[in-house]
N, C-alpha and C positions, 0 to 999 in steps of 0.2 A: 399243569398239575391237576390231578383228579380231585373230586370233591372229598374223598376219603383222606387223601394226603393233606389237603388244606385243613380239614378238621383235626387230624392228628397234630399238625404243626400248631394250630391255634390252641389246642388242649395243652400242648407242651409249654407254650409261652405263658398261658394262664397259670399252669402249675408252678413254673419258675417264679412268676410274680407273686402268686398267692402265698407261697411257702418260703420265700427267701428269708423272711424275718418272723415267721410265725412261731409263737411261743410253744406250740404243742405238736406241730406237724413238720417233718423234715423229709425232703426228697433225698434218698440215699443213692439211687441209681436209676438211670433211664437207658434202655437199650433200643437201638434202631435209629434210623434217620428218615423221617421223624420217628420218635420213640413209639413202640407198641407194647413194651413191657416196662413196668415201673416197680420200684421197691421204696416203701416209705417207712419211716419210724414215727410212731404215734405215742407221744408222751402224755397220756391221760390215765387216770386211775381206772383199772379194770380188774377182773378176777381171773386167776389162772388155776387150773387143777393142781392139787397137792395131795396125792394119794387117791384112793378109790372113791371116798365119799367126802372129801374136803377140798378147800381151795384157799388161796391167799390173794391179797391185793398185790398188784404190780403196776408200775407206772411207765413201763417201756414195752411197746409192742411193735412187731414188724408185720407188714402186709405186702403181698405181691399182687399186682394188677396187670392183667393181660387184655389187650384190646383186640377182639377177634376180627376176622376179615369183614364181617357185616356190621361192625361198629360204625356208627352209633345207633343203627336200627336195633341191634341186639346189645344188651348191657355188657359192660366189662366183666371179665371173669376174675373174681377176687378170691384169694385164699390167705389165711394167716400163716406166717412163717414161725410165729411163736404161739404157744397154746393159749386159748382164751375160753373161759367158762361163761357162755352166753346162749340164750335160747335160739338165736338165729345164726350161730356160727358153729361149724364143725371143723375137724382138721383139714377137710378137702375143699370147703367152700364157705362163702359168706352169702347168706340169702338176702338179697336186696329187696325182695318182695315185688309188689306190683308198682313200685314208685319210680321206676326208671322211665325216662322219656329221652328221646333223641336230642332234645334241646338242653338237657342238663349237661353241665360241664364236668370234666373229669375231676377238677378241683372240688367242686361241690360234692361229688360222690365220695371223695377221700374224706371230706369232713363228715359225711354221713356214716362212714365206717368208724371214725373216731367217736362219733356220738353213740353208735351201737356199743362199742367196747365199754364205754363209760355208763351204759344203761340210761342214756338220755333217750334212746330209741330201742324198742324191743317189741316183739310180738309173741305172746304166749299161746296163741290160738293154733298156730301151725309150726311148732318148733322143730329145729334140727336136733336140739339137745333138750330132751324132756326133763332131765334133772335140773338144768338151769332155768327152764320155764317154771317148774314147781317152786324153785327157790325164789325167783323174781315175784311170783304171785304171793308168796308168804312174807316177803320182805319189802313190800312197796314203800314203806316209810323210810327205808334206808337209801332209796334211789332218787335221783341219779347219783352215781359215785363221784362224778365230776360235775360240778354245778355251773361252771362258766360257759359262756357262749364260745363255741369252738370255731365259729365262722368269723369271729372278730380277729383282727390282726392282719386282714388282707383286704 
């Protein structure tokens, strides 16, 4: 078995263990043997667009994660399947920033995405969504939207 296949298998086992009973993160689908594409449901408070200049809170979000051929040297490719109003998320990608390292597990990265959706983590200095960045800077006192530790429960 190649090093990549061992890593993919280890990530899959960790995901199964981490989210089997997690109160906010659920694995919906894993494709491949071992899996290279995942879909997760994240039950955290986030914001979704509602019209041109407004948004509403939503507590259910879906994300798709694809592990490229050069994973883990290159970070997973992540995109939202449901709309999210966030400085570092656009319809086609989630900006993980410079924080990816090959030693990080896929489960840890999924928690990071949930933290982003709930505004526990965001970067307004180089946003993908300028409107969301401006909103976050003007509403710091309201953040984060979900205050609990999302890495607990695993």
